[in-house]
VOGU-3710 file (C-alpha; in Angstrom, 3 decimals, decimal comma):
1> mmqktflvei> 0,000/0,000/0,000  1,110/3,565/-0,691  0,820/6,363/1,827  0,189/9,997/0,941  -0,988/13,201/2,597  -4,662/14,094/2,414  -5,749/17,752/2,534  -9,233/19,190/2,851  -9,917/22,922/3,123  -13,361/24,522/3,380
11> gteelppksl> -13,219/28,214/2,397  -15,953/30,281/4,038  -17,006/33,756/4,984  -15,918/34,968/8,440  -16,473/32,240/11,034  -17,589/32,971/14,640  -14,340/33,850/16,446  -15,325/32,509/19,853  -16,022/29,046/18,472  -13,310/28,791/15,800
21> rtlaqsfaan> -10,977/26,540/17,793  -13,859/24,300/18,848  -15,047/23,952/15,245  -11,588/23,037/13,984  -10,860/20,553/16,748  -14,300/18,954/16,341  -13,735/18,683/12,581  -10,458/16,850/13,257  -11,956/14,555/15,913  -14,926/13,701/13,696
31> fieqldnanl> -12,704/12,934/10,722  -10,410/10,724/12,814  -13,517/8,812/13,874  -14,428/8,353/10,204  -10,918/7,093/9,407  -11,020/4,616/12,265  -14,489/3,391/11,305  -13,225/2,778/7,779  -10,218/0,915/9,196  -7,814/3,244/7,380
41> ehgevlwyas> -4,299/3,500/8,759  -2,955/7,038/8,987  -0,432/9,258/10,707  -0,966/12,531/12,550  -4,073/14,585/11,779  -3,329/18,333/11,805  -6,048/20,965/11,961  -5,901/24,519/10,667  -8,297/27,387/11,182  -8,433/31,046/10,253
51> prrlalkvln> -11,361/33,468/10,064  -12,259/32,244/6,549  -11,301/28,584/6,479  -11,300/25,216/8,232  -8,731/22,685/7,071  -7,336/19,239/7,904  -4,151/17,544/6,815  -3,811/13,780/7,345  -0,275/12,463/7,123  0,656/8,999/5,805
61> lndtqpdsqi> -2,856/7,963/4,836  -3,072/4,520/3,184  -4,371/4,576/-0,381  -6,613/1,531/0,118  -8,737/-0,024/2,824  -7,606/-3,464/3,958  -9,795/-6,380/2,870  -12,209/-7,473/5,560  -14,415/-10,357/6,615  -17,931/-9,801/7,899
71> vkrgpavsaa> -19,469/-12,683/9,825  -23,276/-12,663/9,755  -24,811/-15,021/12,270  -28,233/-16,403/11,475  -30,889/-18,211/13,491  -30,147/-21,261/15,652  -30,219/-24,510/13,704  -33,114/-25,668/15,869  -35,135/-22,702/14,602  -33,765/-22,740/11,064
81> fdqagnptka> -35,322/-26,064/10,028  -38,677/-27,677/10,649  -39,195/-31,317/11,683  -38,956/-32,436/8,059  -35,595/-30,709/7,678  -36,900/-27,935/5,447  -35,698/-24,330/5,958  -38,063/-22,164/7,985  -39,124/-18,676/6,901  -36,675/-17,223/9,455
91> aegwargcgi> -33,768/-19,077/7,847  -34,855/-18,192/4,303  -35,257/-14,500/5,206  -31,814/-14,355/6,788  -30,231/-16,137/3,795  -31,969/-13,785/1,382  -30,553/-10,820/3,282  -27,057/-12,310/2,924  -27,563/-12,934/-0,794  -27,205/-16,735/-0,483
101> svdqaervqt> -29,388/-19,824/-0,234  -29,802/-21,644/3,099  -27,754/-24,633/1,911  -24,773/-22,297/1,308  -24,699/-21,304/4,986  -22,092/-22,624/7,406  -22,918/-24,184/10,757  -21,075/-22,866/13,813  -21,046/-24,603/17,185  -21,043/-22,334/20,264
111> dkgewlsytq> -21,578/-22,845/23,964  -25,197/-21,798/23,363  -25,822/-24,319/20,598  -25,426/-24,591/16,839  -26,138/-21,595/14,586  -26,228/-20,783/10,905  -23,452/-18,426/9,823  -22,143/-16,754/6,679  -18,752/-15,118/6,209  -18,745/-12,352/3,642
121> yqkgqavvdl> -15,402/-11,287/2,185  -15,255/-7,585/1,363  -12,487/-6,089/-0,742  -11,073/-2,793/0,523  -12,019/0,350/-1,416  -9,644/2,964/-2,782  -9,329/5,809/-0,303  -10,170/8,483/-2,918  -13,586/6,868/-3,298  -14,264/7,213/0,425
131> lcdmvkaals> -12,861/10,622/1,378  -15,666/12,864/0,136  -18,357/11,061/2,130  -16,091/10,978/5,173  -15,585/14,762/5,006  -19,362/15,255/4,676  -19,982/13,075/7,720  -17,340/14,930/9,765  -18,812/18,332/8,841  -22,344/17,206/9,629
141> klpipkpmrw> -21,370/16,511/13,245  -19,836/19,922/13,941  -21,318/21,758/16,961  -23,302/24,357/15,010  -26,231/25,684/17,093  -27,753/27,794/14,280  -26,781/26,686/10,753  -27,594/29,071/7,919  -28,500/28,929/4,239  -27,237/31,309/1,572
151> aarqvefirp> -28,114/32,302/-1,977  -30,596/29,820/-3,469  -28,916/26,764/-1,989  -30,623/24,302/0,306  -27,471/23,180/2,146  -26,781/24,577/5,605  -23,527/25,439/7,331  -22,287/27,785/10,008  -21,363/30,419/7,386  -21,632/30,671/3,584
161> shtvtmlygd> -18,936/28,588/1,888  -17,164/29,373/-1,383  -14,358/26,885/-1,963  -13,679/23,225/-1,266  -10,266/21,684/-1,878  -9,572/17,974/-1,393  -6,221/16,545/-2,442  -4,739/13,115/-1,883  -1,088/13,722/-2,560  -1,152/15,464/-5,950
171> elvpgtildi> -4,465/13,854/-6,939  -7,651/15,919/-6,828  -10,295/14,046/-4,842  -13,594/14,391/-6,727  -16,815/15,186/-4,932  -19,335/17,849/-3,962  -19,464/19,274/-0,466  -21,881/22,032/0,595  -22,946/22,211/-3,085  -19,377/23,083/-4,115
181> qsnriirghr> -17,267/20,917/-6,418  -13,836/20,034/-5,087  -11,067/21,920/-6,908  -7,514/23,173/-6,439  -8,390/26,834/-5,831  -7,298/28,324/-2,511  -8,284/31,843/-1,490  -5,704/34,053/0,172  -5,946/37,241/2,226  -8,640/39,719/1,193
191> fmgeqeftid> -6,176/42,615/0,804  -2,666/41,151/0,630  -0,907/38,480/-1,397  -2,721/36,519/-4,096  -6,450/36,489/-3,562  -6,738/33,176/-5,432  -4,199/30,574/-6,517  -4,070/26,835/-7,212  -2,366/24,176/-5,114  -0,690/21,169/-6,762
201> hadqypdile> 0,054/18,892/-3,807  -1,361/18,378/-0,323  2,134/18,645/1,202  2,367/22,281/0,055  -0,246/23,280/2,636  -0,097/25,486/4,720  3,248/26,962/3,592  1,945/27,911/0,153  -0,983/29,755/1,763  1,368/31,736/3,975
211> qrgkviadyd> 3,828/32,537/1,182  1,412/33,313/-1,641  -1,848/34,093/0,129  -0,494/35,969/3,167  -2,597/33,833/5,513  -1,192/32,001/8,537  -3,530/29,013/8,691  -1,844/27,534/11,765  -4,057/28,798/14,603  -1,551/28,232/17,401
221> krksiikqqa> 1,215/29,876/15,371  -0,878/33,045/14,990  -1,691/32,996/18,677  1,977/32,583/19,598  2,992/35,503/17,336  0,344/37,768/18,878  1,292/36,833/22,432  5,027/37,273/21,909  4,765/40,565/20,028  2,230/41,973/22,493
231> qeaaaklngk> 4,538/41,152/25,407  7,439/42,800/23,608  5,338/45,888/22,812  4,261/46,195/26,454  7,850/45,824/27,643  8,824/48,840/25,499  6,255/50,817/27,493  7,729/49,474/30,761  4,476/47,656/31,341  2,679/44,332/31,078
241> adltesllee> -0,068/43,487/28,594  -3,360/42,090/29,905  -3,315/38,940/27,772  -6,279/37,008/29,149  -6,615/33,618/27,488  -10,172/34,180/26,259  -9,332/37,495/24,557  -6,098/36,112/23,116  -8,082/33,225/21,612  -10,718/35,569/20,197
251> vsslvewpiv> -8,190/37,940/18,620  -6,290/34,982/17,130  -9,586/33,952/15,524  -10,174/37,402/14,017  -6,981/37,849/12,007  -5,230/35,913/9,250  -1,986/37,932/9,156  -1,446/39,402/12,658  0,330/42,757/12,951  0,700/43,924/16,572
261> ltakfeerfl> 0,633/47,719/17,089  0,638/50,082/20,068  -1,612/53,112/20,563  -2,505/55,546/23,348  -5,381/57,550/24,799  -5,588/60,773/26,827  -4,353/60,499/30,403  -7,465/62,319/31,672  -9,422/59,110/31,133  -7,358/57,459/33,883
271> dvpaeslvyt> -9,538/59,343/36,409  -12,318/56,948/35,416  -12,345/53,553/37,215  -9,902/51,346/35,338  -12,440/48,511/35,107  -14,745/50,628/32,923  -11,924/51,524/30,557  -10,716/47,930/30,430  -14,236/46,650/29,756  -14,484/49,054/26,808
281> mkgdqkyfpv> -11,069/48,163/25,415  -11,354/44,392/25,821  -15,072/43,835/25,365  -15,906/46,273/22,574  -12,620/46,816/20,749  -10,688/43,593/21,437  -7,666/45,612/22,590  -5,101/44,496/25,160  -4,793/47,015/28,047  -1,329/47,685/29,492
291> ydnqgkllpn> -0,479/47,990/33,202  2,669/49,233/34,901  4,646/47,029/37,291  2,461/48,170/40,212  -0,711/47,046/38,435  -1,862/50,560/37,504  -3,466/51,055/34,093  -1,306/52,941/31,584  -2,740/55,303/28,918  -1,782/52,817/26,204
301> fifvaniesk> -3,285/49,792/24,540  -2,099/47,088/22,161  -4,176/45,962/19,223  -3,793/43,484/16,373  -4,352/44,551/12,778  -5,156/42,116/9,989  -3,139/43,961/7,359  0,480/44,981/6,927  0,157/48,690/6,234  2,829/50,789/4,512
311> dpqvviagne> 2,028/53,509/7,034  1,198/51,878/10,422  0,693/55,304/11,988  -2,499/55,743/9,974  -3,841/52,451/11,376  -2,823/53,481/14,910  -4,470/56,896/14,577  -7,654/55,259/13,292  -7,910/52,975/16,308  -7,206/55,856/18,689
321> kvvrprlada> -9,989/57,815/17,015  -12,421/54,905/17,364  -11,746/54,258/21,068  -11,791/57,925/22,167  -15,597/58,418/22,115  -16,102/55,090/23,899  -13,776/56,138/26,696  -15,485/59,536/26,763  -18,805/57,748/27,297  -17,326/55,811/30,228
331> effyktdlkq> -16,040/59,106/31,673  -19,444/60,762/31,302  -21,284/57,863/32,967  -18,883/57,845/35,901  -19,041/61,603/36,466  -22,829/61,461/36,302  -22,912/58,615/38,843  -20,746/60,633/41,255  -23,519/63,237/41,583  -25,690/60,920/43,724
341> rledrlprle> -24,766/59,010/46,881  -24,918/55,242/46,732  -27,416/55,024/49,607  -29,751/57,491/47,883  -30,183/54,977/45,058  -31,787/52,392/47,367  -35,390/53,584/46,722  -34,867/53,099/42,957  -34,267/49,395/43,586  -38,015/49,136/44,282
351> tvlfqqqlgt> -38,480/49,373/40,501  -36,088/46,476/39,819  -37,609/43,000/40,135  -35,561/40,222/41,740  -38,164/37,544/41,057  -41,891/37,903/40,544  -42,873/35,889/43,631  -39,992/37,127/45,775  -40,242/40,869/45,339  -37,804/43,592/44,342
361> vkdkslriea> -34,059/43,987/44,552  -34,620/46,473/47,385  -36,331/43,700/49,349  -33,329/41,481/48,645  -30,914/44,197/49,812  -32,702/44,526/53,139  -32,690/40,741/53,628  -28,965/40,633/52,851  -28,455/43,411/55,416  -30,139/41,352/58,141
371> lagyiaeqig> -28,524/38,048/57,161  -25,034/39,571/56,826  -25,324/40,987/60,330  -26,455/37,608/61,688  -23,511/35,830/60,042  -21,002/38,507/61,100  -21,999/38,018/64,729  -21,236/34,288/64,495  -17,844/34,631/62,799  -16,529/37,542/64,840
381> advakakrag> -16,814/40,183/62,114  -17,933/43,799/62,595  -21,732/43,486/62,642  -22,433/47,168/61,862  -20,125/47,151/58,830  -21,528/43,879/57,552  -25,082/45,221/57,794  -24,105/48,497/56,154  -22,415/46,710/53,251  -25,362/44,326/52,956
391> kltkcdlvtn> -27,767/47,226/52,641  -25,712/48,872/49,882  -24,827/45,699/47,928  -27,198/46,245/45,021  -27,323/50,044/44,826  -24,820/50,236/41,976  -27,173/48,204/39,747  -29,055/51,429/38,956  -25,959/53,461/38,048  -25,299/54,540/34,472
401> tvfefpetqg> -21,919/52,817/34,463  -23,240/49,388/35,451  -26,150/49,733/33,041  -23,654/50,332/30,216  -20,940/47,972/31,503  -22,669/45,140/33,443  -19,361/43,477/34,346  -18,548/46,419/36,638  -21,336/45,648/39,129  -19,902/45,447/42,607
411> imgrylaikd> -16,747/47,182/41,386  -18,622/50,419/40,743  -20,286/50,017/44,136  -16,844/50,008/45,763  -15,733/53,193/43,972  -18,907/55,064/44,839  -18,870/53,843/48,453  -15,323/55,138/48,942  -16,305/58,434/47,319  -19,251/58,646/49,776
421> gesievatai> -16,920/58,197/52,748  -17,832/54,611/53,588  -15,157/52,521/55,325  -12,747/50,454/53,221  -14,205/47,256/54,708  -17,728/48,212/53,638  -16,601/49,244/50,153  -14,569/46,063/49,714  -17,483/43,896/50,864  -19,753/45,507/48,246
431> eeqykprfsg> -17,299/44,511/45,511  -16,565/41,047/46,914  -20,212/40,019/47,412  -20,022/38,083/44,121  -16,849/36,163/44,965  -16,061/33,451/44,158  -17,502/34,014/40,657  -16,155/30,780/39,168  -14,238/27,623/40,020  -10,822/28,513/41,417
441> delpstnvsc> -11,673/32,206/41,842  -10,289/33,995/44,890  -12,461/34,277/48,003  -13,611/37,425/49,843  -10,647/38,961/51,652  -12,146/39,955/55,025  -14,663/38,463/57,442  -17,047/41,342/56,716  -16,827/40,500/53,011  -17,346/36,809/53,800
451> avsiaekmdt> -20,490/37,588/55,784  -21,929/39,683/52,940  -20,978/37,202/50,222  -22,510/34,253/52,099  -25,632/36,294/52,854  -26,069/37,263/49,186  -25,843/33,649/48,044  -27,915/32,125/50,850  -30,699/34,645/50,199  -30,852/33,527/46,563
461> lagifgigqh> -30,833/29,842/47,519  -33,543/30,361/50,136  -35,789/32,318/47,798  -35,538/30,175/44,665  -35,774/26,858/46,527  -38,568/28,393/48,584  -40,772/28,756/45,508  -39,880/25,296/44,206  -37,631/26,295/41,312  -34,879/23,728/41,952
471> pkgdkdpfal> -32,157/23,235/39,320  -33,135/20,480/36,893  -30,592/18,651/34,746  -28,296/21,200/33,151  -30,823/24,010/33,647  -29,842/26,344/36,467  -30,984/29,866/35,486  -30,278/31,352/38,923  -26,801/29,720/39,158  -27,774/27,960/42,397
481> rraaigvlri> -25,048/25,330/42,049  -22,419/28,043/41,781  -23,929/29,869/44,756  -23,894/26,699/46,875  -20,282/25,889/46,017  -19,355/29,502/46,730  -20,863/29,349/50,219  -19,181/26,025/50,957  -15,778/27,192/49,726  -15,882/30,340/51,853
491> ivekslpldl> -16,901/28,469/55,001  -14,435/25,609/54,513  -11,403/27,523/53,275  -11,885/30,316/55,812  -12,669/27,776/58,611  -15,830/29,613/59,640  -17,988/28,085/62,436  -21,242/28,213/60,478  -24,029/25,637/60,330  -25,941/25,220/57,060
501> ldltnyatsl> -29,112/24,248/58,880  -28,981/27,344/61,046  -28,101/29,605/58,099  -30,915/28,219/55,963  -33,498/28,540/58,732  -32,588/32,184/59,263  -32,398/32,988/55,537  -35,823/31,497/54,831  -37,380/33,232/57,847  -36,517/36,627/56,321
511> ygdklnnknv> -38,903/35,950/53,424  -41,933/35,878/55,722  -44,893/34,236/53,983  -43,543/34,532/50,411  -42,232/30,958/50,262  -44,553/28,066/49,431  -42,162/25,085/49,611  -42,706/23,491/53,022  -39,515/21,431/52,662  -37,327/24,375/51,681
521> vtdivsfmqg> -34,821/23,990/54,548  -34,363/20,246/54,023  -34,107/20,731/50,250  -31,391/23,376/50,526  -29,286/21,487/53,069  -29,576/18,281/51,029  -28,682/20,185/47,841  -25,585/21,688/49,455  -24,495/18,332/50,845  -24,768/17,037/47,283
531> rfrawyqelg> -22,422/19,831/46,183  -20,032/18,605/48,893  -19,977/15,167/47,280  -19,236/16,549/43,805  -16,684/19,097/45,044  -14,675/16,663/47,173  -14,704/14,003/44,462  -13,275/16,628/42,125  -10,583/17,342/44,732  -9,599/13,681/44,605
541> faidtiqavl> -11,121/12,300/47,815  -12,428/8,717/47,630  -16,192/8,420/47,181  -16,542/5,941/50,063  -14,666/8,352/52,346  -17,164/11,073/51,432  -20,091/8,693/51,949  -18,735/7,621/55,342  -18,844/11,237/56,516  -22,125/12,146/54,806
551> alnptkpadf> -23,749/9,182/56,571  -23,668/11,315/59,739  -25,554/14,120/57,935  -23,083/16,860/58,931  -24,341/20,415/58,408  -21,206/22,362/59,373  -18,992/22,625/56,262  -15,731/23,272/58,127  -16,499/20,309/60,380  -17,268/18,152/57,332
561> darikavthf> -13,888/19,077/55,853  -12,082/18,133/59,066  -13,847/14,745/59,161  -13,031/14,019/55,496  -9,355/14,733/56,059  -9,351/12,689/59,269  -10,856/9,624/57,565  -8,475/10,032/54,616  -5,527/9,981/57,030  -7,032/7,076/58,983
571> rtlpeassla> -7,068/4,992/55,797  -3,280/5,262/55,607  -2,912/3,509/58,982  -2,160/-0,253/58,977  -5,084/-0,878/61,358  -7,657/0,864/59,129  -8,737/-2,056/56,948  -9,248/-4,426/59,872  -11,194/-1,866/61,897  -13,399/-0,985/58,905
581> eankrvsnil> -14,267/-4,673/58,497  -14,907/-4,982/62,239  -17,261/-1,993/62,083  -19,141/-3,633/59,207  -19,525/-6,732/61,368  -20,656/-4,664/64,363  -23,152/-2,778/62,204  -24,619/-6,044/60,854  -24,902/-7,603/64,306  -26,624/-4,546/65,813
591> skaqvqipdt> -29,018/-4,132/62,873  -30,121/-7,783/63,121  -30,414/-7,888/66,914  -34,022/-6,570/66,955  -33,901/-6,010/70,702  -33,753/-3,014/72,998  -30,013/-2,601/73,621  -29,019/-1,089/76,999  -27,223/2,265/77,034  -24,717/1,147/79,665
601> intalleaga> -22,389/-1,830/80,135  -22,835/-4,001/83,197  -19,246/-4,740/84,243  -20,411/-7,590/86,488  -21,514/-9,542/83,408  -18,214/-9,183/81,585  -15,999/-12,215/81,243  -12,315/-11,935/81,950  -10,006/-11,877/78,957  -10,897/-10,426/75,547
611> egelakqvvi> -14,353/-9,168/76,531  -13,165/-7,432/79,673  -10,143/-5,948/77,894  -12,235/-4,487/75,048  -14,744/-3,014/77,511  -11,878/-1,469/79,508  -10,338/0,134/76,415  -13,716/1,430/75,189  -14,394/3,106/78,556  -10,896/4,644/78,662
621> lndklapyfn> -11,129/6,001/75,126  -14,687/7,244/75,630  -13,460/9,530/78,421  -10,160/10,435/76,777  -11,594/11,350/73,390  -14,528/13,476/74,570  -12,480/16,719/74,369  -11,034/15,620/70,998  -14,534/15,382/69,536  -15,636/18,669/71,106
631> egryqdalve> -12,612/20,457/69,623  -12,943/18,843/66,190  -9,643/16,958/66,514  -10,971/14,055/64,477  -7,673/12,929/63,010  -6,099/12,602/66,469  -9,207/10,774/67,670  -9,040/8,185/64,871  -5,348/7,625/65,521  -6,212/6,846/69,155
641> lsslkspvde> -9,090/4,594/68,071  -6,737/2,604/65,847  -5,301/1,136/69,071  -8,544/-0,876/69,366  -7,560/-3,187/66,501  -6,042/-5,923/68,702  -8,754/-5,876/71,421  -11,475/-5,960/68,741  -9,812/-8,789/66,799  -9,366/-10,844/69,998
651> ffasvmvmad> -12,963/-10,161/71,044  -14,432/-11,518/67,809  -12,008/-14,444/67,825  -12,972/-15,687/71,297  -16,362/-14,238/72,270  -19,824/-15,325/71,066  -21,882/-12,129/70,981  -25,299/-13,774/70,620  -24,955/-15,884/73,778  -27,779/-18,097/75,043
661> dekiklnrla> -27,945/-16,090/78,250  -30,147/-13,095/77,407  -28,469/-10,741/79,917  -24,967/-11,571/78,677  -26,083/-11,168/75,063  -27,616/-7,744/75,737  -24,513/-6,665/77,660  -22,276/-7,670/74,757  -24,526/-5,823/72,323  -24,260/-2,758/74,581
671> llkklqnlfl> -20,464/-3,060/74,412  -20,536/-3,201/70,602  -22,895/-0,249/70,494  -20,471/1,756/72,651  -17,639/0,719/70,333  -19,598/1,720/67,233  -20,583/5,069/68,734  -16,951/5,962/69,315  -16,215/5,710/65,590  -19,524/7,347/64,666
681> kvadisllqa> -18,324/10,469/66,436  -16,197/10,955/63,293  -17,695/8,895/60,449  -19,342/5,590/59,618  -16,147/3,726/58,734  -18,144/0,557/58,076  -18,827/2,112/54,658  -15,145/2,152/53,726  -14,166/-0,327/51,048  -10,914/-2,266/51,202
//
């Protein structure tokens, strides 16, 4: 067999920049699946993507499929022939489908009896006869939420397509894709290089496109050029470019021939909150802001042009002219917002609906005020500051700046609060109410901020669960899962002594009679415990460790975390496996006893030896570990309990628990119950698997 390179390029109008990488990678994955299904051997599959093309290059692709055998099993012999030995309709139908007569079928003996069988030998097809259909299949599976039609054509794709090139080595692969005949024409850059040229061999791609068409088809190469040149440009300004991954990806998807340039804006705009300027530059213009080494915004920005101009200064001046009115708008909004105190905006929140059944955003603000104060009191934070911040949390939602730049909510509240003379803690808490915003995001920085952030999230959970709008499947319009994880992360990572049951009871009470879900408290606590399971599994903790702790229905997140870590450490001890098995045995015995087990052990009924020794150790540890449990020193407690391995092993080896004497039996069950309860102070280790 010969091996050659296969190339397919789909030339389109501008593709959606935020999904360009996904489209290209999906195209490659789908085509690899087609190759594997066709049993075609091949080398590396490379994908290329630019604003106006998707392309694949398959290295070392065999020119022919291998021959194959297809075994078609028919009915059992017992069902294939009647008593006279004539073929049944089932056998004749199967044979007809195989293109043979029944007497041409083989008989195969299996452990389930004898069956009719037919082996069909299929000669491998030439790869050029398969490639067009394989490309069609790969394109049909692309993640395109809203395909479109164009001109008078009936085919649909993500954007109108104009060229299709399929080459196997130097051979043109015939076929029609998206109503376009395959040909050798490649389109270059709109304004540079050759706008159209022909390609003779698949191996020429993508170099020929770069050299003649002035298009860098290699997505990661473009991205690397932009990143490196932007960093160098920022360094010349003695600054650092804000090269967030999402914006870098988007810009890489917008240009075919990246030219990195630097521009500036008037320094007077730096009096405006930096976040508003950055939102304008990054969100609207796709510019990279530049910061100095202290993290302060500089009056410069870096942008990427899609053309190599003879006079770059004209391009720079044009971009400066475009961004100036946008920055002026941000300046105007901010100066207008400064004319009114943050607190004076609270009445306007009565016109903003939180949820139809739950009232306005002003109602929510007042609930957050009360709940933040309640939480602050429990965690040792300044109650007055927490309540003040809670009251002002949502006031910036009715500012001009937040209306124009929604991503600045909370941030604008901080600026206005400081301008109004509020304390730094209050202003910071207003900004940090939304933290953590996403997985891995930083947490609120102070206890006042923690109180406000937890209150904001618990109020949402209480209200939405309270009217029965639980998250269903992947639908979570109020981001309740994120809110729950946020609360848990703050409590656990900040080691706050908060109880979910207590928090939920208080949060729901603030709604008065607006809630109609009678099980709201149970639903919320159960939901948050479910988030525990998912979160800790993601962190790498064993599922049976998590289940062992959840079996106790813990409602204090920091306490849950301590128990999880204690059980995880316990499992590293040599005694752990034996004690887990012993606890399983104890649990089974007690569950099957079906008698009233005494709460105390009668020492007079204990036999000398293993029984007496175990009872002695249980009593000693019960007294010794009481302060450990009260202080949450679960790891130390389990280490101490590991010393029970030998007494427990000896007890089960020499003592019959279910004795004939009823009093002795009940006393031994009481001993086992005491033993079990010691471990249950931490977790149900009987659930641990070996």
